N, C-alpha and C positions, 0 to 999 in steps of 0.2 A: 791407870785407875781411877785420875781424876777425871777423866772422860767418863766412866762409868758413874761415877757420883753425878758430875753433870748432866749427863743422859738420863738418869734415874731423876733428878729434879725436874729436867723438861716432861719426860712422861707423867711424873706425879701434876706438874702444874696443866698437863695437856688434860688429864681425864679429871681434874678435879675445879677446872674453870667455871663448867655447868654452860659453857661453849662448843661443845664435843668436835663442833666440824675444824673448829678454829684451833683446838687441840692437836687434832689429827693431820692440820695445814702445817704447823708448828713441829710436830715432829716427821715431818715428811721433809722437812727442811734442813732439822736439825740430821738427819740422816745420811744427807749427802758430802759423801768426800769434799777435801776443799780442794776448790779449784774446778769442782765438781759441775756443769750445770743440768739442770733437771726443765721438765715439760711440764706445764702446768695447763688445766682445763680453762674455759673463760669462768665457770662456776669459782674453781680455785682463786683466779686472780680478782673476781670481784669480792668475794671473802676475806679476800687479804686486804684489797683496799679498803672494804667497811671498816675492819678489824685495826688498820692503824689511823683511820681516819678518825675512827671513835678514840685513838689514845691523843691525837693531834687535840680533838676535842677538849679533853681533860686536860693536856698539858697549857691549853689556853684559859680553861676555867682558874686553875692554881697558879697564874700567872708563871710559866716556866716555857725557856725557850724551846719553838717548837721544828729546829732547824734540819735534825737528823727524820722527823717523820715526815716536814714537808720534801726531803729529798728520796725519802723512798715513796711515796707518792707519785713523784713526779717518775718514777722507773716504773712504775704499776699502771702508768696511764699509755 
């Protein structure tokens, strides 16, 4: 039951972000079974890289650590 609540939250966030493409990418990743890999298009990878980089920039502006976003960016390169 907790997974349904979590998924619903992700779905609500994805639809209400104003960034529909990013929201769909979030839902695609969230729907993967644990330990399962997926294939992403070059457009999806570009979108993910852009979204993570924007998050990183926001964290820098707020004076927060960027270790996790830096690691994710390295995985997307």
